[in-house]
C-alpha positions as CSV (number, residue, x, y, z in Angstrom):
1,M,13.5,-23.6,17.8
2,E,10.4,-23.3,15.6
3,G,7.3,-21.7,17.2
4,D,9.1,-20.7,20.5
5,P,6.7,-18.0,21.9
6,R,9.6,-16.3,23.6
7,R,11.2,-15.4,20.3
8,P,9.8,-12.8,18.0
9,R,8.7,-14.3,14.6
10,Q,11.0,-13.4,11.8
11,R,9.2,-11.9,8.9
12,R,10.3,-12.5,5.2
13,P,11.0,-9.2,3.3
14,H,7.6,-9.3,1.5
15,Q,5.8,-9.7,4.9
16,Q,7.8,-6.8,6.3
17,H,6.6,-4.6,3.3
18,L,2.9,-5.6,4.0
19,V,3.2,-4.8,7.6
20,R,4.7,-1.4,6.8
21,V,2.0,-0.7,4.2
22,A,-0.8,-1.8,6.6
23,A,0.7,0.5,9.3
24,G,1.1,3.4,7.0
25,R,4.9,3.4,7.7
26,G,6.1,2.6,4.2
27,P,8.2,4.9,2.0
28,P,6.3,7.7,0.0
29,W,5.0,6.5,-3.4
30,H,6.7,9.5,-5.1
31,R,10.1,11.1,-5.6
32,G,10.4,14.3,-7.6
33,R,8.1,14.0,-10.5
34,T,7.9,10.2,-10.5
35,V,5.1,8.3,-8.8
36,L,4.3,4.6,-8.2
37,I,0.7,3.3,-8.4
38,G,-0.9,-0.1,-7.9
39,D,1.4,-3.1,-6.9
40,A,4.4,-1.1,-7.5
41,A,3.4,1.2,-4.6
42,H,1.4,-1.0,-2.3
43,A,1.5,-4.7,-3.2
44,C,-0.7,-7.0,-1.2
45,P,-1.4,-10.8,-1.0
46,P,-3.8,-11.9,-3.8
47,T,-6.2,-13.4,-1.4
48,I,-9.0,-10.7,-2.1
49,A,-7.9,-10.2,-5.7
50,Q,-7.9,-6.5,-5.6
51,G,-4.5,-5.7,-7.4
52,A,-6.1,-4.5,-10.7
53,A,-9.0,-2.7,-9.0
54,M,-6.6,-0.8,-6.6
55,C,-4.4,0.2,-9.7
56,L,-7.4,1.6,-11.4
57,E,-8.5,3.4,-8.3
58,D,-4.9,4.9,-8.0
59,A,-5.0,6.1,-11.6
60,A,-8.4,7.7,-11.3
61,V,-7.4,9.6,-8.0
62,L,-4.1,10.6,-9.5
63,A,-5.6,11.9,-12.7
64,E,-8.2,13.9,-10.7
65,L,-5.4,15.5,-8.6
66,L,-3.1,16.2,-11.4
67,T,-5.6,17.9,-13.5
68,G,-7.0,20.0,-10.5
69,R,-5.5,22.8,-8.7
70,T,-4.0,20.9,-5.9
71,P,-0.8,22.5,-4.6
72,D,1.1,19.2,-4.0
73,P,-0.8,16.5,-6.0
74,L,1.7,13.7,-5.4
75,A,1.6,14.2,-1.5
76,A,-2.1,14.6,-1.7
77,F,-2.4,11.3,-3.7
78,H,-0.5,9.4,-1.0
79,A,-2.6,10.9,1.8
80,R,-5.9,10.2,0.1
81,R,-5.1,6.7,-1.1
82,L,-3.4,5.4,2.2
83,P,-6.6,4.8,4.2
84,R,-8.1,2.6,1.3
85,V,-4.9,0.8,0.6
86,R,-4.4,0.1,4.4
87,A,-7.9,-1.4,4.6
88,V,-7.3,-3.6,1.6
89,V,-3.9,-4.8,2.8
90,E,-5.2,-5.5,6.3
91,A,-8.2,-7.5,4.9
92,S,-5.9,-9.5,2.7
93,I,-3.5,-10.2,5.5
94,Q,-6.4,-11.4,7.8
95,L,-7.5,-13.9,5.1
96,C,-3.9,-15.2,4.9
97,R,-3.7,-16.2,8.5
């Protein structure tokens, strides 16, 4: 039954990913010495056209952390970028509704 308020709405896989990213419950963006940035780590709907900008921000932050004296730069990268990524994904989801 379409639209039955008693049944939870089923999300598609890409929607589930967006919800996990927005909630900060997604998988880490690194494993070992490999790290994902941009849409590979935190894709969001194109409603506010931030994909390229977010990738550039990721690259700048990652470069800063890798060239500094941060003990665990990949974990620090995830922690530092997550609030910004969450805000962009949430804004993009709001515009999709």
